[in-house]
Structures are given as C-alpha cells and as structure tokens.
ZAMARGU-4260 file (C-alpha; in steps of 0.2 Angstrom, whole numbers, plus 5000, padded with zeros to 4 digits):
<rodrens>
0) 4152/4936/4588 | 4165/4923/4582 | 4164/4930/4564 | 4166/4948/4571 | 4181/4943/4582
5) 4190/4935/4566 | 4187/4951/4556 | 4194/4962/4570 | 4209/4950/4570 | 4212/4952/4552
10) 4209/4971/4553 | 4223/4972/4567 | 4235/4962/4556 | 4232/4974/4541 | 4234/4989/4553
15) 4250/4982/4559 | 4257/4980/4541 | 4251/4998/4537 | 4260/5005/4552 | 4276/4996/4549
20) 4276/5003/4531 | 4271/5021/4536 | 4282/5021/4551 | 4298/5016/4541 | 4293/5030/4529
25) 4294/5043/4543 | 4275/5045/4543 | 4275/5049/4561 | 4260/5037/4565 | 4269/5026/4578
30) 4266/5033/4595 | 4281/5038/4606 | 4289/5022/4614 | 4279/5010/4604 | 4286/4998/4591
35) 4274/4991/4578 | 4282/4974/4579 | 4276/4956/4583 | 4274/4960/4601 | 4262/4975/4597
40) 4252/4963/4585 | 4250/4950/4599 | 4245/4963/4611 | 4232/4970/4599 | 4225/4952/4596
45) 4224/4949/4614 | 4214/4964/4617 | 4202/4959/4603 | 4200/4941/4610 | 4199/4946/4628
50) 4198/4965/4631 | 4204/4971/4648 | 4186/4974/4654 | 4177/4968/4669 | 4158/4969/4670
55) 4150/4966/4687 | 4132/4960/4691 | 4120/4974/4696 | 4121/4977/4714 | 4107/4975/4727
60) 4099/4990/4735 | 4095/4999/4719 | 4077/5002/4712 | 4077/5000/4693 | 4062/5008/4684
65) 4062/5004/4665 | 4054/5013/4651 | 4047/5028/4661 | 4037/5039/4649 | 4041/5058/4649
70) 4030/5069/4639 | 4041/5084/4632 | 4033/5101/4628 | 4026/5096/4611 | 4018/5080/4618
75) 4031/5068/4611 | 4034/5053/4623 | 4052/5050/4627 | 4057/5035/4638 | 4070/5034/4651
80) 4077/5022/4664 | 4078/5027/4682 | 4090/5020/4694 | 4087/5026/4712 | 4091/5020/4730
85) 4078/5008/4737 | 4076/5020/4753 | 4063/5033/4751 | 4070/5050/4750 | 4075/5065/4739
90) 4091/5064/4730 | 4102/5074/4717 | 4100/5067/4699 | 4113/5063/4686 | 4106/5062/4669
95) 4112/5057/4652 | 4103/5058/4635 | 4109/5050/4619 | 4105/5040/4603 | 4114/5024/4607
100) 4100/5015/4616 | 4098/5015/4635 | 4094/4997/4635 | 4109/4991/4625 | 4117/4984/4640
105) 4131/4970/4642 | 4124/4953/4638 | 4128/4938/4649 | 4136/4923/4641 | 4143/4906/4647
110) 4159/4915/4653 | 4151/4930/4661 | 4145/4947/4653 | 4151/4951/4636 | 4159/4968/4633
115) 4152/4979/4620 | 4161/4976/4603 | 4169/4994/4604 | 4181/4988/4618 | 4188/4975/4606
120) 4195/4988/4595 | 4197/5003/4606 | 4214/5002/4615 | 4213/5003/4634 | 4228/5009/4643
125) 4223/5000/4659 | 4208/4988/4664 | 4191/4996/4666 | 4176/4990/4676 | 4158/4994/4676
130) 4141/4986/4680 | 4129/4977/4668 | 4117/4992/4670 | 4129/5003/4661 | 4126/5007/4642
135) 4139/5015/4631 | 4147/5030/4638 | 4135/5033/4652 | 4136/5035/4671 | 4137/5018/4680
140) 4122/5017/4692 | 4131/5004/4702 | 4144/5018/4706 | 4133/5033/4709 | 4116/5026/4717
145) 4125/5019/4732 | 4133/5036/4735 | 4116/5044/4736 | 4112/5049/4718 | 4098/5045/4705
150) 4104/5040/4688 | 4092/5044/4673 | 4097/5036/4656 | 4087/5043/4642 | 4083/5038/4624
155) 4083/5054/4613 | 4069/5058/4602 | 4067/5046/4587 | 4079/5033/4594 | 4076/5015/4600
160) 4061/5017/4613 | 4057/5036/4611 | 4044/5043/4599 | 4047/5056/4586 | 4060/5060/4573
165) 4078/5062/4579 | 4087/5079/4577 | 4104/5077/4583 | 4114/5092/4590 | 4100/5104/4586
170) 4090/5117/4596 | 4076/5105/4596 | 4086/5091/4604 | 4092/5104/4617 | 4074/5108/4621
175) 4070/5090/4623 | 4084/5088/4636 | 4079/5103/4645 | 4061/5096/4647 | 4069/5080/4653
180) 4079/5090/4666 | 4064/5099/4672 | 4054/5083/4673 | 4068/5075/4684 | 4069/5090/4695
185) 4051/5089/4700 | 4049/5070/4704 | 4046/5064/4721 | 4063/5056/4722 | 4072/5071/4717
190) 4079/5085/4727 | 4078/5097/4713 | 4096/5097/4708 | 4099/5089/4691 | 4115/5089/4681
195) 4121/5080/4666 | 4136/5068/4664 | 4144/5058/4650 | 4157/5057/4636 | 4158/5060/4618
200) 4141/5063/4611 | 4134/5064/4628 | 4146/5078/4632 | 4144/5088/4616 | 4125/5089/4617
205) 4127/5096/4635 | 4133/5113/4629 | 4117/5118/4620 | 4107/5113/4635 | 4118/5123/4647
210) 4114/5138/4637 | 4095/5137/4641 | 4088/5147/4656 | 4088/5132/4667 | 4078/5133/4684
215) 4082/5116/4691 | 4099/5110/4683 | 4116/5113/4689 | 4132/5115/4679 | 4135/5100/4667
220) 4150/5089/4667 | 4155/5085/4649 | 4169/5073/4648 | 4179/5072/4632 | 4167/5078/4619
225) 4176/5084/4603 | 4192/5076/4609 | 4185/5060/4603 | 4185/5066/4585 | 4203/5069/4585
230) 4210/5053/4591 | 4207/5053/4610 | 4198/5038/4615 | 4184/5039/4628 | 4188/5037/4647
235) 4172/5032/4655 | 4179/5029/4673 | 4188/5046/4673 | 4173/5056/4667 | 4161/5047/4678
240) 4169/5055/4693 | 4165/5072/4686 | 4146/5069/4688 | 4145/5075/4706 | 4149/5093/4700
245) 4134/5093/4690 | 4123/5090/4705 | 4130/5105/4714 | 4139/5094/4727 | 4158/5090/4730
250) 4166/5078/4718 | 4172/5061/4725 | 4189/5059/4731 | 4202/5048/4723 | 4196/5034/4734
255) 4179/5035/4726 | 4169/5042/4742 | 4161/5059/4740 | 4171/5073/4747 | 4166/5080/4764
260) 4157/5097/4765
</rodrens>
C-alpha cells in the first residue's frame, strides 16, 4: 500500500508538470477556474494520501447471505451476495452484476476501513460516504435495505466466484443477467419487482438486458455509463438514489427517505 501511494504521488507531480506545460501552450487541458500551481499539487497529493472518503461499518438489522448459487439456463452456476431485511417479508429487489468482484470490499486497517485505490487518483468534488458492504460502483446495502429493499450483488460468468467463461457486453451476458432477474423475482423474500442499478459498466450492461422480454423486471436505472469513457468520473452517491425507479416505486427525496405514494 505504501509503495502504491508513493507511485501515485510521483504520478501526480508528473501530471502537474505536464499540465503546466500544456496549459501554457494553450492546450486547453486546464479546467475553467483551475490553476495548475503548487496549491493544485498539494490538493492532489492530499487526495492521494487521505482521500475524502468515509466508509462506515455494516449496520445492524440486515441479513447477509454470501455466495448464494444461481443456476442460469445452461446450467452454469453464478454466485451472488444477498442483503435483505431481517424481518420476514417480500421486498422489491435492486440488482447489480459486474466483473469487478462482489467480495472486493473495503478492508479494515488500524485507522479504519481503507478506501479502494481508485479513490486515491479519482478526483472527488466533495466527500463521499458508503458502507463496508459496498463493492466498486454498486448500490450500498446499508442505504437501501433499511428502506425496504433487497440488494443482490452478482459476479458475472467467468469472474471471481462464478463458473464459466466471461463474455462481456454480449447477448450471452444479457441472457445470464436476465436469468438472474427471473431468479430474484421468484425468491420468497421478493415481491416480484426486480430492477438494476449501477454506474459505468454496471450501467452499460443494463441496456441489452432491458431489451429482453422481461416478466419480473422493472425499468433499469443506469447511472453514467458511456460518460465514464469520455472523462466523467463515476458518482456513486448520486446514481444510487436512482435505484428505486428500477423497482417501480417512487424515488427517494433529497433527504434520503422514499417519496410518499
């Protein structure tokens, strides 16, 4: 970890020098209102050493089922993590499926949970907060489950805990996700309303699935898909609030509570 932080610091200084040169040449790479001077460099180094991220412990009142096996149509076993209220009942489901690893969660160190390395080089316009049950770019179970949802986090075919060979952004992947949706819609803890949520890859992959003739799913809530390829960084907190649309219920208000029907 220390070696990675040192390399990121060196990279930041190199980036600063490059931006100083290109900015003076009229390259237009300096953002409006931003000066690539020593203050900028200090701010970037501060973000590397101590990114503006707060990771909270998993809250009580949530049942966590790890590595639940789901057989898709060709018999391949995909594995998912299920987060649901401890109280028995039938709830709408927010699902995400990705190749990043559902179990790659923040690790606890002597000073608290360590943020993913991406947050040491991705610039954050303001502090962000999520729980230790949140993997990269996925919905936070600590936000959604207390509000009456089930969150299902899936490893795609061929990645980490799931069997088979991966086929990213293909019809085969869409069929796998479709099968996952159908499975989630028929579980005893589900009310049959299943939708998807996520940013970047988790958003892009939703479009093919949405084209399927779905019986149980509701409209997807992709948050910033292709925008990430043209320089827009992910915004997990903002996109997470979109998830309630996917379950066919009103979105939460600005204060975080679900809107009244």
